[in-house]
C-alpha positions, 0 to 999 in steps of 0.5 A: 266133553262128556256130551260131545259126539265121537266126531266132535271130541278130541281123544288122546291115545296113550301108552307107557313102558315101565321097568315093572308093574308097581308105580311105587317102585318102578319107573316110566321109561317111554311115553307116547300119545296120539291126539285124534279127532274126527278121523284125523291125527292132529299131533303126536307126543313121544319120549324115552325117559331116563329112570330115576332109581334103577337100571332097566332090568334085563327082562324088560329090555328083552320085552321092549327092546329098550336098554339102559344105554338108550335112555342114559342121556334122555330127559328125566320124568320131571322134564317130560311129564309137564310137557305130556300133561300139557299135550293131553289137556282138554282131551279124552284119554284112551288106553288099553288097561289105562288104569295101569298107565294112570297109576304111574302117571298120577304118582309122578304128577303128584310127586312133581307137580302136586296134581293129578290127571283129571281127564275123562278116560276110556279103557279099550280093554274094558270096552272090548269086554263089553262089546266084543264078547265073541273074543276070548282074550281081550289083550291088545294083540288079540283085539288087533287080530280080530280086526285084522290090524297088523301088530308085529312089534309089541311093547313100544309105546308109540307102536302100541298107541298106534295099534290101539288107535286103529282098534279104537276107531273100529270100536267107534264104527261098531258102536255107530252101527248101534247109534251110540255116538256120545262120549258119555255113553262110550265111557259108561260102556268102558266102565261096565255100565249099560247104555240104551242101544238102539236097533242096529242101523241098516246100511244101504248100498 
């Protein structure tokens, strides 16, 4: 996958909502993923998830709009996670602050299936810090505003994933102007490493 071009590779943009910030003590309550290749959305995955150990805190409900009543009859993570892992198989993961998502997903994957997620991944937060230095804040909302992408409904997994996909496409187009086409180079940039930029391509009308 690493040596594929951005047109050849299959990317899966992921996002989760949780009951808190600590994967040791908090639960995943919503998960979404969008599979994308060559300017085409191939498939989507979405589910609410019933928390294992706790009710959804009031401040999380206010932030996300997800209430305990909405998830009480939803599948638990041990049902949803295997389906999600099957969905993302053989794809490159993309997320904003994706290490947060992976910390929760890997903890559950280890508990339920005794495995971890091995997919290559790209963090749009870290990538923005490398290529969009003129933006003060690298939050999803700030980057969406920079690219004139509407983002009125935040902190729902599918909507956040949809906006992040639009952002990622804009980033790919930006990098194409500098002849950066390889997945491995984009991963390196998102890890804060240097790649060999070429002179910006001239566009002719």
